[in-house]
N, C-alpha and C positions, 0 to 999 in steps of 0.2 A: 504493500500500500504506500509506503514511504517513497518507493521508486516511482510509482505512478504519479504521486504529487509532484515529484521533482520534474518529471516529464511534462506535466501540465504547466508548471511555472515557466519552464523553458519555452513551451509553445506560446504562452501568453506574451513573453518578451519578444519572441519572433513576430508575433501577430501585430505588434505596434498598436494601432488605435483601438484595441478591444477594451472599452471602458467597463470597469467592474469585474474583470476576470478574477475569480477567487474571492469576490466580495458578495455577500448576500444582502448587504444593506442597500446598495444602489447599483445593481447590475445593469449596465448599458443605459444609464439614465436613472432618474429618480423614480422609484416605484413605492407607493404607499402600501404596506402590507397590513391587511386586516382579514378577519375571519367573518364569514357570514353569520348572522345572528341565529339563535335558537336551534342549533344543531342537536337533535335528540340523541340519546344513547340507547344501547341495548344492555340491560343488566346481565350479570354473569349467568350463564347457563351451562350445565354439564353437557359435554359433547361425547363423553365416554360413560360407560356403566359405572356408577359410583359404588365403590366397595369399601367397607370399613377396614381400617388398618393400612390403607394405601396412602402414599404421599399425595398432597394436593398441589397441582400446578394451575396457576391463574394466568390467563393471557389477556392483555389489553391491546386491542388493535385500533388502527386509525381510520378504518372504514369497514362497515359491516355489509355493505352492498356490493354487488358485482361478482362476476365469475372468478376474478383474481383472488379475492379474499375468501371466497367459498372454497377454493382449492387449498389456500393456506390452512384453513380450518380443517379441511378434510385430511390433510397431512398430519395435523395436530391430533385428530381423533385416532388415526391409525397408529401413530407412535404411542399414544397414551394407552391404548388397548394392549399393544405389544410389550410395553415396558412396565405395565402394572401400576399406573398412576391415574388418579382422578384428574381430568382436565376440564377446567371451566373457562369459557371464553365470553368476553364482553367487549364493548367498544363504542365508538361514536359513529353516527351515520353521515357526518360530513367531515371530510378531511380538513384538519386545521384546528380542531377544538382541543388544544392541549390542556386547558384548565379542567375540562371535564375528565380528560384522561388522568390528570394528576389526582383528582378526587377518587377515581376508580382504583388507582394504584394504592392509595391509602386505605381504601375499603378492602382491597384484596389482602393487605397486610393484617387488617383487623379481623378478617375471616380466617386467619391462621394459615395463610398460604405457606407452602414449603419452598416454593420457588416461583419466580415471576417471569413471564415473557412479555416483551413490549415491542409493539410496532408504533414508533413515536410519531405523533402528528407535528411535533416541533422538536428539532434536534438540539436546541439550546435551552429552552425554557423548562424542560423536564430533567435537566442534569442534576439539579439540587435534590430532586425527589429520588432519583436512582442512587445518588450518593448516600442519602439517608437510609434507603432500604438495605443497601449493602453494609452500611455501618451497623445495622441491626442483624447482621449475619443472614440476610435473605438474598439468595442468588438472583441475579438479573441476566436474562438472555435476550438479546436483541434479534428481531426478525424484520426483514425488508428494509429498514431504515437505520443508518448509523447515527449515533449521538456524538455531540461535540464534547466528549468526556471519555476518560478511561475507566469510569465507574460502571463496569459491566463485566460479566464472567465469560460470555461467548456471544458470537454474532453469526447469523446465517442470512446472506443476501447476495444480490448481484454486485459485482465490481462495477460501480456506476461510472467511474472514470474511463474504464475500458469500454463500457457500453456507449458512452458519449462519443468516443473516437469512432466506433463502428457506425453510429448514427450519421456523423458528418460524412464519412466515406460513402455510405449507401445513398444518402440524400443527393450527393453530387452525381452519382450514377443514375438515380431516378430522374433528375432534372435533364440530364443529357438524353435519356431514353424518351422523355416527353417532348423533345425537340427544341429545347432552349439552347440558343447559341452562346458560346463563350464570350462573345462580344456584346451581348444584350445586357442592358442594365435591368436587373430584377431584384425583387425583395423576397426573402424567406422569413416567415413569421414563426415564433415559438409560442406554444400553448401549454400552460401549466395549471395545476390545481392551486398551489400556493408556493411561496418562496421560503417558508420556514423549515421545510424538510431538507436535510442534508442530501437525501436521495435526489431530490429535484435540483438542488444547487450544484451538485457534482455533475449531473447530466448536462445541465446548462453550461457550466464553465468548460467542461471537457469538449462538448460539441462546438462551442464558439472558438476555443483555442485551436482545435484541429481544423475547423472550417477555413480559417485564414491561411492554412498551409496546403489545403487541398482544393479549394474552390477557385474559379477564375475571379480576378480582382473586381469585376463589375457585378458579381453576385454578392449581395449584402444581406446580412441578418438584421432584421428590424430591431431598433432600440426599444421599441414598445412591445412588451410581452402581452399575450392574452392570458389573463389570470381569472379563473372561474370560481375560486374559493370553495371548490367541492360541490358547487351547485349545478345540477344537470341542465336546467333551463338556461342559466347564465352562459354555460359553456356553448350551448347550441346557438344562442343569440350572438355571441362574440364571433363565432366562426362564420355565421351567415353574413354578418356585417363585413368581415374581412374578405369574403369572396367577391364583394362588390368592387374591390380595389384590383384593377387589372394589372398593376405592377407586381402583385403578389403571385408568384409562380410555384411556391411551395410552402407547406406548413409542417413543422416538426412538433408533434405532440409528445410531451415528456412523461406521461403516466397513463394508466389505463382509462380513467374517466375522460381525460382530455382527448385521448385517441378515439374513444367511442363516439364522442360528440363531433369530432372533426371529420372522421371518415363517413359518419352518417349524413352530415350536412353536404359533404362533397358528392356523395352518391345521390342524394335527393336532388341536387342541382345538375347531376350528370356531368360534373366537371372532370372529364377525362384528360383535360389538358394540364391538370394540376398534379404536382408531385406531393405525396404525403408520407411522412415517416412517423411511426408511432411505437407504442409499447403494449405488449400483451395481446391476448386473443379474445376480445369482446365479441359479441354477436355481429355488430357491424363490420368489425375487422375481418372476421371469418367470411362474411358475405362478400366483402371486397376481394379477398384472396381467391375465393371460389369463382367469382365473376371473371377475374383475370384480365379485364380490359382497363383497369385503373392503374396508375403509376403509384403503387402503394407497397410499402414493406413495413414490417413491425418486428420489434425485438421481443421474442418469446422468452420469458423468464422461466424459472422453475418454482412456482409458488408452493406446490405440494411438498417438494423437497425441503423448502425453507421451513414450513410448518412442522414437517416430520422431524427434521434434524434439531429444530429448536426444542421440541418436547423431549426428544431423546436426551439432549444435553441437560435440560431442566430436571429430568428425572434422575440423571446421574448425580447432578449437583445437590439435589434434595436428599439424596442418600449418602452424601459425604464423599462422593467420588469426583475425580478430576476429569476434564474434557481433554481429548488428545490434541485438539487444535482450537485456538481461541477464535480466530476470524476465518470463516469459510466462505469462499466465493462459490455460489450455487450454479453459476454458469448461465449462458444465454445462447439462443439460436436466432439467426436472422431469417425471417420468413417472408417470402414474396410469392407471387403467382407461379413462379417456376418450380419452387420446391415444396409448396404447400400440398399436403395430402389428406387434409381433413375431410 
C-alpha cells in the first residue's frame, strides 16, 4: 500500500495542474461536503442461526440496499455458519451517515459484541470510535472501506489505488472505441456518492493522477464532480442534466449506486455515443453489458469474499487468535461486453 501511495504522489507531480490530488477537502475545486438528511437505519438482525455459547460478531455497514451489499452480507452469513459464530448485521440506508453508524457501533458494544466489522461511511470521523473500541479490547475488522487510522485489526477490500489506475486506462480505451478523436476537446465527468469515504477519494485521486499520463492532452476531467449523497433520485437527476452538455463524452462513476444511476440514464436516452466507466454489477450495469452496443465497462469487485473473509477474521479475533494477514486486497475484474458472460 505504501508503494502504491508513492506511485500516486509521483503521478500527481507529473500531472502538473491536477488540483486537489491527494486532498479530500477541495479536490479539483471547492466542493461542499454534506450528507442528505434523514437517512434511516436498519437495526441489527441475525443473519446466521443464533446458538448459545457462540461468539457474537456485529457488522455495521454503510449501505443496506443494492446487490453489492447483499453479496457482502451473504458472504458474512456463510462465514458465520462455517466458523461457528452468531453474526448480526445492521447499517444505514444512505451512504454518508457516519453519526448514525457511530451510534450503532456503541450499541453493538453495549450488546456485548465479541468483535466488530465496519464498512465506514466516513473514513475520518469514525476513527475516534474505532480507537475507543479497541482500547476496550474489542477487535475491529474493516470491510470495503479503509479508515484514516491504524486502529483496526484487519481489513478486506479492493486496492482502490490500483483500481483507479485501471479505470483511467479503460476509460481512454472506451473513448477511442466510441470514436472520439485525440485532437477533440472533450470533458469527462466523475460521479460519486460522497467524498468522505477513503474508498471514493482513493479512486478519484488515482484515476485523475493516471489520467494525465494516459489520456490525450485535450481530454479533460471536469473540476465539478457529480455528488449524489447516496440519494437515488438525486443521482439520476444529476446524470440527466449532465447528458445535456454535448462536450461531455464520458462519465466515470466511482461506486455502485452512482454507476447504477449513470448507466440507467444513458440507456434511457440511448446515448451510445457516450463512454461510461463504473463499479460493480447492478441490474442496469448487467443490462448494458448484455446489450453490448454501449461503450461501457465496470470494475467487478468481490463483495462476497470481502464479507466472508471479514467474518472469518472477526471470528478468529473473538476467540483470541491472530489473523495471518492484516490488509487483504480482495481483487477486481474489468468487465465489458467482450468478456461478460452473465
